[in-house]
C-alpha positions in Angstrom: -23.0 10.4 -60.4 -22.0 14.0 -61.6 -20.9 15.3 -65.2 -20.2 19.0 -66.0 -19.6 20.0 -69.6 -18.8 23.5 -71.0 -19.9 25.6 -73.6 -17.4 28.6 -74.7 -18.3 32.2 -76.4 -21.7 33.8 -77.0 -24.9 32.2 -76.3 -27.8 32.6 -79.0 -30.3 34.6 -77.0 -33.8 34.5 -77.3 -34.5 37.8 -78.8 -31.7 36.9 -81.7 -33.9 33.6 -82.2 -37.2 35.6 -82.5 -35.7 38.2 -84.6 -34.4 35.7 -87.2 -38.3 33.8 -86.8 -40.1 36.9 -87.8 -37.2 37.3 -90.6 -37.5 34.0 -92.3 -38.6 30.7 -90.4 -35.9 29.0 -92.2 -33.4 31.1 -90.5 -34.8 30.6 -86.9 -34.5 26.5 -87.8 -31.2 26.7 -88.9 -29.9 28.7 -85.8 -31.7 25.8 -83.9 -30.0 23.4 -85.7 -26.7 24.8 -85.3 -27.0 25.1 -81.7 -28.4 21.8 -80.6 -25.5 20.4 -83.0 -22.9 22.4 -81.0 -24.1 21.0 -77.6 -24.2 17.5 -79.2 -20.8 17.5 -80.3 -19.3 19.4 -77.2 -20.7 16.4 -75.3 -19.1 13.8 -77.3 -15.9 15.7 -77.3 -15.8 16.4 -73.4 -17.0 12.4 -73.3 -20.0 13.1 -71.3 -21.1 9.6 -70.5 -25.1 8.3 -70.6 -27.1 8.8 -67.8 -30.6 7.1 -67.2 -32.4 10.1 -66.3 -31.0 13.5 -64.8 -32.1 14.4 -61.3 -31.3 18.0 -61.0 -29.3 20.2 -63.4 -27.3 23.5 -62.7 -26.6 25.9 -65.7 -24.2 28.3 -64.8 -24.1 31.4 -67.6 -21.3 33.8 -67.4 -21.1 36.6 -69.4 -19.4 40.0 -69.9 -21.8 42.2 -70.0 -24.3 44.0 -68.0 -26.6 44.0 -70.7 -29.6 41.2 -71.7 -32.2 39.9 -69.9 -32.0 36.9 -67.8 -34.5 35.3 -69.5 -32.6 35.2 -72.9 -29.8 33.4 -71.1 -32.3 30.4 -69.7 -34.1 30.1 -73.2 -30.5 28.0 -74.2 -31.5 25.3 -72.1 -33.9 24.0 -75.1 -30.7 23.3 -77.1 -29.1 21.7 -74.0 -31.6 19.2 -73.8 -31.8 18.6 -77.6 -28.0 18.0 -77.9 -27.8 16.0 -75.0 -30.6 13.7 -76.4 -29.0 14.0 -79.9 -25.5 12.9 -77.9 -26.9 9.8 -76.5 -26.5 11.3 -73.1 -30.2 11.2 -72.3 -32.8 8.8 -73.9 -35.2 11.6 -74.1 -35.6 15.2 -73.3 -39.1 14.7 -71.6 -39.9 15.1 -67.9 -39.0 11.6 -67.3 -35.6 12.1 -67.9 -34.8 15.9 -67.4 -34.9 17.3 -64.1 -36.0 20.4 -62.2 -33.2 23.2 -63.5 -31.2 25.7 -61.2 -30.0 28.7 -63.4 -26.9 30.7 -62.0 -25.9 34.0 -63.8 -22.6 35.6 -63.2 -21.6 38.6 -65.1 -17.6 37.9 -64.9 -14.9 36.8 -67.5 -15.5 35.2 -70.8 -18.8 34.4 -72.4 -19.3 30.6 -71.4 -22.2 28.2 -70.3 -21.2 25.4 -67.6 -23.8 22.6 -67.1 -23.6 20.1 -64.2 -25.6 16.7 -64.5 -26.5 14.8 -61.2 -28.1 11.7 -61.0 -28.4 10.4 -57.4 -28.4 6.6 -56.5 -30.8 5.2 -54.0 -28.7 6.2 -50.6 -28.4 9.5 -51.7 -31.1 12.5 -51.5 -31.3 15.8 -53.4 -30.0 18.6 -51.2 -31.1 21.6 -51.4 -28.9 23.6 -49.6 -25.6 22.5 -51.5 -24.7 23.8 -55.0 -22.0 21.9 -56.8 -18.7 23.2 -57.0 -17.7 24.2 -60.5 
């Protein structure tokens, strides 16, 4: 089973989160809640179905700037896993239910994130050579 969902617009970066946390811990907590709910509502709007676990996940980040460190983008996965849990797509965001993750960052087009979630059935195996088509 493979499901894809998309988030449009600018993602919260690690630097923005750290700066908010240094100024006011409540501001950072609000940012975390807002971004987690953003993912949750997008999963519901895009009708992402419940999954028993996720065997593999691909994060495709698209941004229109040459500025920004890659780790600032990768930080956003925290909100994705929490949002998937809140939306009821996964039971929990522990290692038992979440996989290894592959990040792909592209400097093109509009700011967005596309997440591909894959569950393999017993007859399939993880093929490290083929990336999902997005």
